[in-house]
mmCIF file of the N, C-alpha and C atoms, coordinates in Angstrom:
data_MODEL
# 
_entry.id   MODEL 
# 
loop_
_atom_site.group_PDB 
_atom_site.id 
_atom_site.type_symbol 
_atom_site.label_atom_id 
_atom_site.label_alt_id 
_atom_site.label_comp_id 
_atom_site.label_asym_id 
_atom_site.label_entity_id 
_atom_site.label_seq_id 
_atom_site.pdbx_PDB_ins_code 
_atom_site.Cartn_x 
_atom_site.Cartn_y 
_atom_site.Cartn_z 
_atom_site.occupancy 
_atom_site.B_iso_or_equiv 
_atom_site.pdbx_formal_charge 
_atom_site.auth_seq_id 
_atom_site.auth_comp_id 
_atom_site.auth_asym_id 
_atom_site.auth_atom_id 
_atom_site.pdbx_PDB_model_num 
ATOM 1   N N  . MET A 1 1  ? -18.249 -12.175 9.598  1.00 0.00 ? 1  MET A N  1 
ATOM 2   C CA . MET A 1 1  ? -17.077 -11.702 8.902  1.00 0.00 ? 1  MET A CA 1 
ATOM 3   C C  . MET A 1 1  ? -15.863 -11.902 9.817  1.00 0.00 ? 1  MET A C  1 
ATOM 4   N N  . THR A 1 2  ? -14.776 -12.371 9.235  1.00 0.00 ? 2  THR A N  1 
ATOM 5   C CA . THR A 1 2  ? -13.580 -12.627 10.030 1.00 0.00 ? 2  THR A CA 1 
ATOM 6   C C  . THR A 1 2  ? -12.681 -11.400 10.069 1.00 0.00 ? 2  THR A C  1 
ATOM 7   N N  . TYR A 1 3  ? -11.762 -11.420 10.999 1.00 0.00 ? 3  TYR A N  1 
ATOM 8   C CA . TYR A 1 3  ? -10.791 -10.330 11.139 1.00 0.00 ? 3  TYR A CA 1 
ATOM 9   C C  . TYR A 1 3  ? -10.061 -10.086 9.825  1.00 0.00 ? 3  TYR A C  1 
ATOM 10  N N  . GLU A 1 4  ? -9.640  -11.159 9.165  1.00 0.00 ? 4  GLU A N  1 
ATOM 11  C CA . GLU A 1 4  ? -8.866  -11.036 7.938  1.00 0.00 ? 4  GLU A CA 1 
ATOM 12  C C  . GLU A 1 4  ? -9.648  -10.383 6.808  1.00 0.00 ? 4  GLU A C  1 
ATOM 13  N N  . ASN A 1 5  ? -10.965 -10.494 6.828  1.00 0.00 ? 5  ASN A N  1 
ATOM 14  C CA . ASN A 1 5  ? -11.794 -9.943  5.749  1.00 0.00 ? 5  ASN A CA 1 
ATOM 15  C C  . ASN A 1 5  ? -12.505 -8.651  6.125  1.00 0.00 ? 5  ASN A C  1 
ATOM 16  N N  . THR A 1 6  ? -12.219 -8.129  7.302  1.00 0.00 ? 6  THR A N  1 
ATOM 17  C CA . THR A 1 6  ? -12.820 -6.883  7.751  1.00 0.00 ? 6  THR A CA 1 
ATOM 18  C C  . THR A 1 6  ? -11.916 -5.723  7.367  1.00 0.00 ? 6  THR A C  1 
ATOM 19  N N  . THR A 1 7  ? -12.482 -4.655  6.819  1.00 0.00 ? 7  THR A N  1 
ATOM 20  C CA . THR A 1 7  ? -11.707 -3.465  6.494  1.00 0.00 ? 7  THR A CA 1 
ATOM 21  C C  . THR A 1 7  ? -11.473 -2.665  7.760  1.00 0.00 ? 7  THR A C  1 
ATOM 22  N N  . HIS A 1 8  ? -10.226 -2.252  7.963  1.00 0.00 ? 8  HIS A N  1 
ATOM 23  C CA . HIS A 1 8  ? -9.851  -1.479  9.145  1.00 0.00 ? 8  HIS A CA 1 
ATOM 24  C C  . HIS A 1 8  ? -9.354  -0.108  8.703  1.00 0.00 ? 8  HIS A C  1 
ATOM 25  N N  . ARG A 1 9  ? -9.657  0.900   9.464  1.00 0.00 ? 9  ARG A N  1 
ATOM 26  C CA . ARG A 1 9  ? -9.186  2.257   9.197  1.00 0.00 ? 9  ARG A CA 1 
ATOM 27  C C  . ARG A 1 9  ? -7.961  2.507   10.060 1.00 0.00 ? 9  ARG A C  1 
ATOM 28  N N  . LEU A 1 10 ? -6.913  3.072   9.452  1.00 0.00 ? 10 LEU A N  1 
ATOM 29  C CA . LEU A 1 10 ? -5.673  3.354   10.164 1.00 0.00 ? 10 LEU A CA 1 
ATOM 30  C C  . LEU A 1 10 ? -5.284  4.805   9.986  1.00 0.00 ? 10 LEU A C  1 
ATOM 31  N N  . ASN A 1 11 ? -4.614  5.333   10.953 1.00 0.00 ? 11 ASN A N  1 
ATOM 32  C CA . ASN A 1 11 ? -4.043  6.674   10.852 1.00 0.00 ? 11 ASN A CA 1 
ATOM 33  C C  . ASN A 1 11 ? -2.533  6.517   10.787 1.00 0.00 ? 11 ASN A C  1 
ATOM 34  N N  . LEU A 1 12 ? -1.983  6.733   9.588  1.00 0.00 ? 12 LEU A N  1 
ATOM 35  C CA . LEU A 1 12 ? -0.553  6.622   9.377  1.00 0.00 ? 12 LEU A CA 1 
ATOM 36  C C  . LEU A 1 12 ? -0.029  7.901   8.757  1.00 0.00 ? 12 LEU A C  1 
ATOM 37  N N  . THR A 1 13 ? 1.197   8.263   9.088  1.00 0.00 ? 13 THR A N  1 
ATOM 38  C CA . THR A 1 13 ? 1.817   9.420   8.446  1.00 0.00 ? 13 THR A CA 1 
ATOM 39  C C  . THR A 1 13 ? 2.343   9.003   7.083  1.00 0.00 ? 13 THR A C  1 
ATOM 40  N N  . GLY A 1 14 ? 2.639   9.978   6.255  1.00 0.00 ? 14 GLY A N  1 
ATOM 41  C CA . GLY A 1 14 ? 3.230   9.681   4.951  1.00 0.00 ? 14 GLY A CA 1 
ATOM 42  C C  . GLY A 1 14 ? 4.537   8.924   5.092  1.00 0.00 ? 14 GLY A C  1 
ATOM 43  N N  . GLY A 1 15 ? 5.321   9.282   6.098  1.00 0.00 ? 15 GLY A N  1 
ATOM 44  C CA . GLY A 1 15 ? 6.585   8.588   6.344  1.00 0.00 ? 15 GLY A CA 1 
ATOM 45  C C  . GLY A 1 15 ? 6.368   7.141   6.722  1.00 0.00 ? 15 GLY A C  1 
ATOM 46  N N  . GLN A 1 16 ? 5.347   6.871   7.505  1.00 0.00 ? 16 GLN A N  1 
ATOM 47  C CA . GLN A 1 16 ? 5.039   5.490   7.894  1.00 0.00 ? 16 GLN A CA 1 
ATOM 48  C C  . GLN A 1 16 ? 4.588   4.672   6.689  1.00 0.00 ? 16 GLN A C  1 
ATOM 49  N N  . ILE A 1 17 ? 3.775   5.274   5.833  1.00 0.00 ? 17 ILE A N  1 
ATOM 50  C CA . ILE A 1 17 ? 3.334   4.585   4.619  1.00 0.00 ? 17 ILE A CA 1 
ATOM 51  C C  . ILE A 1 17 ? 4.534   4.274   3.736  1.00 0.00 ? 17 ILE A C  1 
ATOM 52  N N  . SER A 1 18 ? 5.421   5.242   3.567  1.00 0.00 ? 18 SER A N  1 
ATOM 53  C CA . SER A 1 18 ? 6.622   5.029   2.756  1.00 0.00 ? 18 SER A CA 1 
ATOM 54  C C  . SER A 1 18 ? 7.475   3.904   3.324  1.00 0.00 ? 18 SER A C  1 
ATOM 55  N N  . THR A 1 19 ? 7.601   3.855   4.634  1.00 0.00 ? 19 THR A N  1 
ATOM 56  C CA . THR A 1 19 ? 8.386   2.794   5.280  1.00 0.00 ? 19 THR A CA 1 
ATOM 57  C C  . THR A 1 19 ? 7.773   1.428   5.015  1.00 0.00 ? 19 THR A C  1 
ATOM 58  N N  . ILE A 1 20 ? 6.462   1.323   5.143  1.00 0.00 ? 20 ILE A N  1 
ATOM 59  C CA . ILE A 1 20 ? 5.781   0.048   4.897  1.00 0.00 ? 20 ILE A CA 1 
ATOM 60  C C  . ILE A 1 20 ? 5.999   -0.393  3.448  1.00 0.00 ? 20 ILE A C  1 
ATOM 61  N N  . LEU A 1 21 ? 5.823   0.516   2.495  1.00 0.00 ? 21 LEU A N  1 
ATOM 62  C CA . LEU A 1 21 ? 6.020   0.176   1.089  1.00 0.00 ? 21 LEU A CA 1 
ATOM 63  C C  . LEU A 1 21 ? 7.463   -0.250  0.823  1.00 0.00 ? 21 LEU A C  1 
ATOM 64  N N  . TYR A 1 22 ? 8.413   0.457   1.415  1.00 0.00 ? 22 TYR A N  1 
ATOM 65  C CA . TYR A 1 22 ? 9.825   0.140   1.236  1.00 0.00 ? 22 TYR A CA 1 
ATOM 66  C C  . TYR A 1 22 ? 10.148  -1.256  1.766  1.00 0.00 ? 22 TYR A C  1 
ATOM 67  N N  . VAL A 1 23 ? 9.666   -1.562  2.962  1.00 0.00 ? 23 VAL A N  1 
ATOM 68  C CA . VAL A 1 23 ? 9.930   -2.863  3.570  1.00 0.00 ? 23 VAL A CA 1 
ATOM 69  C C  . VAL A 1 23 ? 9.257   -3.972  2.765  1.00 0.00 ? 23 VAL A C  1 
ATOM 70  N N  . MET A 1 24 ? 8.020   -3.738  2.345  1.00 0.00 ? 24 MET A N  1 
ATOM 71  C CA . MET A 1 24 ? 7.318   -4.758  1.559  1.00 0.00 ? 24 MET A CA 1 
ATOM 72  C C  . MET A 1 24 ? 8.038   -5.018  0.239  1.00 0.00 ? 24 MET A C  1 
ATOM 73  N N  . GLU A 1 25 ? 8.480   -3.950  -0.414 1.00 0.00 ? 25 GLU A N  1 
ATOM 74  C CA . GLU A 1 25 ? 9.167   -4.113  -1.690 1.00 0.00 ? 25 GLU A CA 1 
ATOM 75  C C  . GLU A 1 25 ? 10.468  -4.894  -1.500 1.00 0.00 ? 25 GLU A C  1 
ATOM 76  N N  . GLY A 1 26 ? 11.197  -4.612  -0.433 1.00 0.00 ? 26 GLY A N  1 
ATOM 77  C CA . GLY A 1 26 ? 12.418  -5.346  -0.152 1.00 0.00 ? 26 GLY A CA 1 
ATOM 78  C C  . GLY A 1 26 ? 12.157  -6.801  0.147  1.00 0.00 ? 26 GLY A C  1 
ATOM 79  N N  . TYR A 1 27 ? 11.020  -7.076  0.761  1.00 0.00 ? 27 TYR A N  1 
ATOM 80  C CA . TYR A 1 27 ? 10.673  -8.459  1.097  1.00 0.00 ? 27 TYR A CA 1 
ATOM 81  C C  . TYR A 1 27 ? 10.268  -9.247  -0.141 1.00 0.00 ? 27 TYR A C  1 
ATOM 82  N N  . ILE A 1 28 ? 9.449   -8.645  -0.999 1.00 0.00 ? 28 ILE A N  1 
ATOM 83  C CA . ILE A 1 28 ? 8.893   -9.417  -2.110 1.00 0.00 ? 28 ILE A CA 1 
ATOM 84  C C  . ILE A 1 28 ? 9.857   -9.593  -3.271 1.00 0.00 ? 28 ILE A C  1 
ATOM 85  N N  . ASN A 1 29 ? 10.808  -8.695  -3.451 1.00 0.00 ? 29 ASN A N  1 
ATOM 86  C CA . ASN A 1 29 ? 11.703  -8.819  -4.607 1.00 0.00 ? 29 ASN A CA 1 
ATOM 87  C C  . ASN A 1 29 ? 12.415  -10.167 -4.665 1.00 0.00 ? 29 ASN A C  1 
ATOM 88  N N  . PRO A 1 30 ? 13.053  -10.610 -3.589 1.00 0.00 ? 30 PRO A N  1 
ATOM 89  C CA . PRO A 1 30 ? 13.719  -11.907 -3.671 1.00 0.00 ? 30 PRO A CA 1 
ATOM 90  C C  . PRO A 1 30 ? 12.830  -13.083 -3.250 1.00 0.00 ? 30 PRO A C  1 
ATOM 91  N N  . SER A 1 31 ? 11.563  -12.832 -2.973 1.00 0.00 ? 31 SER A N  1 
ATOM 92  C CA . SER A 1 31 ? 10.706  -13.854 -2.381 1.00 0.00 ? 31 SER A CA 1 
ATOM 93  C C  . SER A 1 31 ? 10.111  -14.806 -3.403 1.00 0.00 ? 31 SER A C  1 
ATOM 94  N N  . ASP A 1 32 ? 10.335  -16.083 -3.192 1.00 0.00 ? 32 ASP A N  1 
ATOM 95  C CA . ASP A 1 32 ? 9.687   -17.093 -4.021 1.00 0.00 ? 32 ASP A CA 1 
ATOM 96  C C  . ASP A 1 32 ? 8.192   -17.139 -3.743 1.00 0.00 ? 32 ASP A C  1 
ATOM 97  N N  . ASP A 1 33 ? 7.789   -16.829 -2.501 1.00 0.00 ? 33 ASP A N  1 
ATOM 98  C CA . ASP A 1 33 ? 6.374   -16.827 -2.150 1.00 0.00 ? 33 ASP A CA 1 
ATOM 99  C C  . ASP A 1 33 ? 5.594   -15.890 -3.065 1.00 0.00 ? 33 ASP A C  1 
ATOM 100 N N  . TYR A 1 34 ? 6.170   -14.738 -3.355 1.00 0.00 ? 34 TYR A N  1 
ATOM 101 C CA . TYR A 1 34 ? 5.490   -13.745 -4.178 1.00 0.00 ? 34 TYR A CA 1 
ATOM 102 C C  . TYR A 1 34 ? 5.294   -14.262 -5.596 1.00 0.00 ? 34 TYR A C  1 
ATOM 103 N N  . SER A 1 35 ? 6.251   -15.002 -6.099 1.00 0.00 ? 35 SER A N  1 
ATOM 104 C CA . SER A 1 35 ? 6.176   -15.495 -7.472 1.00 0.00 ? 35 SER A CA 1 
ATOM 105 C C  . SER A 1 35 ? 5.241   -16.684 -7.631 1.00 0.00 ? 35 SER A C  1 
ATOM 106 N N  . TYR A 1 36 ? 5.183   -17.533 -6.613 1.00 0.00 ? 36 TYR A N  1 
ATOM 107 C CA . TYR A 1 36 ? 4.499   -18.810 -6.781 1.00 0.00 ? 36 TYR A CA 1 
ATOM 108 C C  . TYR A 1 36 ? 3.187   -18.958 -6.030 1.00 0.00 ? 36 TYR A C  1 
ATOM 109 N N  . ASP A 1 37 ? 2.857   -18.034 -5.165 1.00 0.00 ? 37 ASP A N  1 
ATOM 110 C CA . ASP A 1 37 ? 1.613   -18.126 -4.399 1.00 0.00 ? 37 ASP A CA 1 
ATOM 111 C C  . ASP A 1 37 ? 0.672   -17.026 -4.876 1.00 0.00 ? 37 ASP A C  1 
ATOM 112 N N  . PRO A 1 38 ? -0.280  -17.345 -5.732 1.00 0.00 ? 38 PRO A N  1 
ATOM 113 C CA . PRO A 1 38 ? -1.161  -16.321 -6.312 1.00 0.00 ? 38 PRO A CA 1 
ATOM 114 C C  . PRO A 1 38 ? -1.953  -15.540 -5.269 1.00 0.00 ? 38 PRO A C  1 
ATOM 115 N N  . GLU A 1 39 ? -2.372  -16.191 -4.200 1.00 0.00 ? 39 GLU A N  1 
ATOM 116 C CA . GLU A 1 39 ? -3.133  -15.493 -3.161 1.00 0.00 ? 39 GLU A CA 1 
ATOM 117 C C  . GLU A 1 39 ? -2.246  -14.478 -2.425 1.00 0.00 ? 39 GLU A C  1 
ATOM 118 N N  . PHE A 1 40 ? -1.024  -14.871 -2.113 1.00 0.00 ? 40 PHE A N  1 
ATOM 119 C CA . PHE A 1 40 ? -0.072  -13.969 -1.469 1.00 0.00 ? 40 PHE A CA 1 
ATOM 120 C C  . PHE A 1 40 ? 0.211   -12.774 -2.373 1.00 0.00 ? 40 PHE A C  1 
ATOM 121 N N  . ARG A 1 41 ? 0.445   -13.059 -3.653 1.00 0.00 ? 41 ARG A N  1 
ATOM 122 C CA . ARG A 1 41 ? 0.730   -11.994 -4.626 1.00 0.00 ? 41 ARG A CA 1 
ATOM 123 C C  . ARG A 1 41 ? -0.448  -11.018 -4.719 1.00 0.00 ? 41 ARG A C  1 
ATOM 124 N N  . GLU A 1 42 ? -1.660  -11.556 -4.752 1.00 0.00 ? 42 GLU A N  1 
ATOM 125 C CA . GLU A 1 42 ? -2.849  -10.710 -4.832 1.00 0.00 ? 42 GLU A CA 1 
ATOM 126 C C  . GLU A 1 42 ? -2.967  -9.822  -3.588 1.00 0.00 ? 42 GLU A C  1 
ATOM 127 N N  . ASP A 1 43 ? -2.736  -10.396 -2.414 1.00 0.00 ? 43 ASP A N  1 
ATOM 128 C CA . ASP A 1 43 ? -2.783  -9.608  -1.172 1.00 0.00 ? 43 ASP A CA 1 
ATOM 129 C C  . ASP A 1 43 ? -1.759  -8.475  -1.197 1.00 0.00 ? 43 ASP A C  1 
ATOM 130 N N  . ILE A 1 44 ? -0.526  -8.789  -1.576 1.00 0.00 ? 44 ILE A N  1 
ATOM 131 C CA . ILE A 1 44 ? 0.536   -7.782  -1.612 1.00 0.00 ? 44 ILE A CA 1 
ATOM 132 C C  . ILE A 1 44 ? 0.203   -6.698  -2.637 1.00 0.00 ? 44 ILE A C  1 
ATOM 133 N N  . ASP A 1 45 ? -0.244  -7.099  -3.813 1.00 0.00 ? 45 ASP A N  1 
ATOM 134 C CA . ASP A 1 45 ? -0.591  -6.122  -4.854 1.00 0.00 ? 45 ASP A CA 1 
ATOM 135 C C  . ASP A 1 45 ? -1.716  -5.194  -4.398 1.00 0.00 ? 45 ASP A C  1 
ATOM 136 N N  . MET A 1 46 ? -2.692  -5.739  -3.694 1.00 0.00 ? 46 MET A N  1 
ATOM 137 C CA . MET A 1 46 ? -3.809  -4.913  -3.206 1.00 0.00 ? 46 MET A CA 1 
ATOM 138 C C  . MET A 1 46 ? -3.341  -3.939  -2.128 1.00 0.00 ? 46 MET A C  1 
ATOM 139 N N  . ILE A 1 47 ? -2.455  -4.385  -1.250 1.00 0.00 ? 47 ILE A N  1 
ATOM 140 C CA . ILE A 1 47 ? -1.909  -3.504  -0.209 1.00 0.00 ? 47 ILE A CA 1 
ATOM 141 C C  . ILE A 1 47 ? -1.109  -2.379  -0.855 1.00 0.00 ? 47 ILE A C  1 
ATOM 142 N N  . PHE A 1 48 ? -0.253  -2.717  -1.803 1.00 0.00 ? 48 PHE A N  1 
ATOM 143 C CA . PHE A 1 48 ? 0.514   -1.700  -2.518 1.00 0.00 ? 48 PHE A CA 1 
ATOM 144 C C  . PHE A 1 48 ? -0.418  -0.671  -3.158 1.00 0.00 ? 48 PHE A C  1 
ATOM 145 N N  . ALA A 1 49 ? -1.427  -1.157  -3.860 1.00 0.00 ? 49 ALA A N  1 
ATOM 146 C CA . ALA A 1 49 ? -2.350  -0.253  -4.553 1.00 0.00 ? 49 ALA A CA 1 
ATOM 147 C C  . ALA A 1 49 ? -3.042  0.678   -3.571 1.00 0.00 ? 49 ALA A C  1 
ATOM 148 N N  . GLU A 1 50 ? -3.474  0.152   -2.448 1.00 0.00 ? 50 GLU A N  1 
ATOM 149 C CA . GLU A 1 50 ? -4.173  0.969   -1.454 1.00 0.00 ? 50 GLU A CA 1 
ATOM 150 C C  . GLU A 1 50 ? -3.253  2.029   -0.861 1.00 0.00 ? 50 GLU A C  1 
ATOM 151 N N  . LEU A 1 51 ? -2.058  1.624   -0.468 1.00 0.00 ? 51 LEU A N  1 
ATOM 152 C CA . LEU A 1 51 ? -1.129  2.576   0.141  1.00 0.00 ? 51 LEU A CA 1 
ATOM 153 C C  . LEU A 1 51 ? -0.637  3.608   -0.868 1.00 0.00 ? 51 LEU A C  1 
ATOM 154 N N  . GLU A 1 52 ? -0.360  3.172   -2.079 1.00 0.00 ? 52 GLU A N  1 
ATOM 155 C CA . GLU A 1 52 ? 0.090   4.106   -3.102 1.00 0.00 ? 52 GLU A CA 1 
ATOM 156 C C  . GLU A 1 52 ? -1.013  5.085   -3.485 1.00 0.00 ? 52 GLU A C  1 
ATOM 157 N N  . SER A 1 53 ? -2.272  4.655   -3.438 1.00 0.00 ? 53 SER A N  1 
ATOM 158 C CA . SER A 1 53 ? -3.369  5.565   -3.780 1.00 0.00 ? 53 SER A CA 1 
ATOM 159 C C  . SER A 1 53 ? -3.489  6.679   -2.743 1.00 0.00 ? 53 SER A C  1 
ATOM 160 N N  . VAL A 1 54 ? -3.185  6.382   -1.500 1.00 0.00 ? 54 VAL A N  1 
ATOM 161 C CA . VAL A 1 54 ? -3.201  7.420   -0.463 1.00 0.00 ? 54 VAL A CA 1 
ATOM 162 C C  . VAL A 1 54 ? -2.174  8.497   -0.802 1.00 0.00 ? 54 VAL A C  1 
ATOM 163 N N  . THR A 1 55 ? -0.980  8.070   -1.157 1.00 0.00 ? 55 THR A N  1 
ATOM 164 C CA . THR A 1 55 ? 0.084   9.010   -1.515 1.00 0.00 ? 55 THR A CA 1 
ATOM 165 C C  . THR A 1 55 ? -0.282  9.782   -2.773 1.00 0.00 ? 55 THR A C  1 
ATOM 166 N N  . ASP A 1 56 ? -0.767  9.093   -3.797 1.00 0.00 ? 56 ASP A N  1 
ATOM 167 C CA . ASP A 1 56 ? -1.148  9.755   -5.047 1.00 0.00 ? 56 ASP A CA 1 
ATOM 168 C C  . ASP A 1 56 ? -2.250  10.783  -4.809 1.00 0.00 ? 56 ASP A C  1 
ATOM 169 N N  . ASN A 1 57 ? -3.251  10.439  -4.024 1.00 0.00 ? 57 ASN A N  1 
ATOM 170 C CA . ASN A 1 57 ? -4.351  11.358  -3.738 1.00 0.00 ? 57 ASN A CA 1 
ATOM 171 C C  . ASN A 1 57 ? -3.871  12.586  -2.973 1.00 0.00 ? 57 ASN A C  1 
ATOM 172 N N  . TYR A 1 58 ? -2.944  12.393  -2.061 1.00 0.00 ? 58 TYR A N  1 
ATOM 173 C CA . TYR A 1 58 ? -2.397  13.513  -1.289 1.00 0.00 ? 58 TYR A CA 1 
ATOM 174 C C  . TYR A 1 58 ? -1.736  14.519  -2.229 1.00 0.00 ? 58 TYR A C  1 
ATOM 175 N N  . TYR A 1 59 ? -0.862  14.028  -3.115 1.00 0.00 ? 59 TYR A N  1 
ATOM 176 C CA . TYR A 1 59 ? -0.155  14.936  -4.011 1.00 0.00 ? 59 TYR A CA 1 
ATOM 177 C C  . TYR A 1 59 ? -1.079  15.543  -5.061 1.00 0.00 ? 59 TYR A C  1 
ATOM 178 N N  . ALA A 1 60 ? -2.081  14.827  -5.502 1.00 0.00 ? 60 ALA A N  1 
ATOM 179 C CA . ALA A 1 60 ? -3.049  15.377  -6.451 1.00 0.00 ? 60 ALA A CA 1 
ATOM 180 C C  . ALA A 1 60 ? -3.827  16.513  -5.806 1.00 0.00 ? 60 ALA A C  1 
ATOM 181 N N  . LYS A 1 61 ? -4.211  16.334  -4.549 1.00 0.00 ? 61 LYS A N  1 
ATOM 182 C CA . LYS A 1 61 ? -4.942  17.382  -3.833 1.00 0.00 ? 61 LYS A CA 1 
ATOM 183 C C  . LYS A 1 61 ? -4.057  18.606  -3.629 1.00 0.00 ? 61 LYS A C  1 
ATOM 184 N N  . LYS A 1 62 ? -2.797  18.392  -3.281 1.00 0.00 ? 62 LYS A N  1 
ATOM 185 C CA . LYS A 1 62 ? -1.859  19.507  -3.099 1.00 0.00 ? 62 LYS A CA 1 
ATOM 186 C C  . LYS A 1 62 ? -1.674  20.278  -4.405 1.00 0.00 ? 62 LYS A C  1 
ATOM 187 N N  . GLU A 1 63 ? -1.548  19.549  -5.500 1.00 0.00 ? 63 GLU A N  1 
ATOM 188 C CA . GLU A 1 63 ? -1.375  20.191  -6.797 1.00 0.00 ? 63 GLU A CA 1 
ATOM 189 C C  . GLU A 1 63 ? -2.622  20.977  -7.179 1.00 0.00 ? 63 GLU A C  1 
ATOM 190 N N  . GLU A 1 64 ? -3.777  20.405  -6.912 1.00 0.00 ? 64 GLU A N  1 
ATOM 191 C CA . GLU A 1 64 ? -5.046  21.091  -7.213 1.00 0.00 ? 64 GLU A CA 1 
ATOM 192 C C  . GLU A 1 64 ? -5.151  22.390  -6.408 1.00 0.00 ? 64 GLU A C  1 
ATOM 193 N N  . GLU A 1 65 ? -4.788  22.337  -5.140 1.00 0.00 ? 65 GLU A N  1 
ATOM 194 C CA . GLU A 1 65 ? -4.827  23.535  -4.292 1.00 0.00 ? 65 GLU A CA 1 
ATOM 195 C C  . GLU A 1 65 ? -3.845  24.589  -4.762 1.00 0.00 ? 65 GLU A C  1 
ATOM 196 N N  . ALA A 1 66 ? -2.682  24.160  -5.239 1.00 0.00 ? 66 ALA A N  1 
ATOM 197 C CA . ALA A 1 66 ? -1.656  25.106  -5.724 1.00 0.00 ? 66 ALA A CA 1 
ATOM 198 C C  . ALA A 1 66 ? -2.091  25.784  -7.007 1.00 0.00 ? 66 ALA A C  1 
ATOM 199 N N  . ASN A 1 67 ? -2.926  25.110  -7.792 1.00 0.00 ? 67 ASN A N  1 
ATOM 200 C CA . ASN A 1 67 ? -3.358  25.662  -9.074 1.00 0.00 ? 67 ASN A CA 1 
ATOM 201 C C  . ASN A 1 67 ? -4.616  26.536  -8.966 1.00 0.00 ? 67 ASN A C  1 
ATOM 202 N N  . LYS A 1 68 ? -5.120  26.719  -7.773 1.00 0.00 ? 68 LYS A N  1 
ATOM 203 C CA . LYS A 1 68 ? -6.326  27.548  -7.596 1.00 0.00 ? 68 LYS A CA 1 
ATOM 204 C C  . LYS A 1 68 ? -5.990  29.009  -7.642 1.00 0.00 ? 68 LYS A C  1 
# 
């Protein structure tokens, strides 16, 4: 298995995740690479989904705890 295909575990704060998403969104909006390179688009979409799921899960857990 290569480095690129190995799953890595990271410890990031919510602020760091937000920064990464913000920078990625700013990069891809005007990017022709995102529109025309299906592999690049798939990679970016998967990264977004993974990072956003961390945030969504955090707030869902907080809401669940508040409703107990």
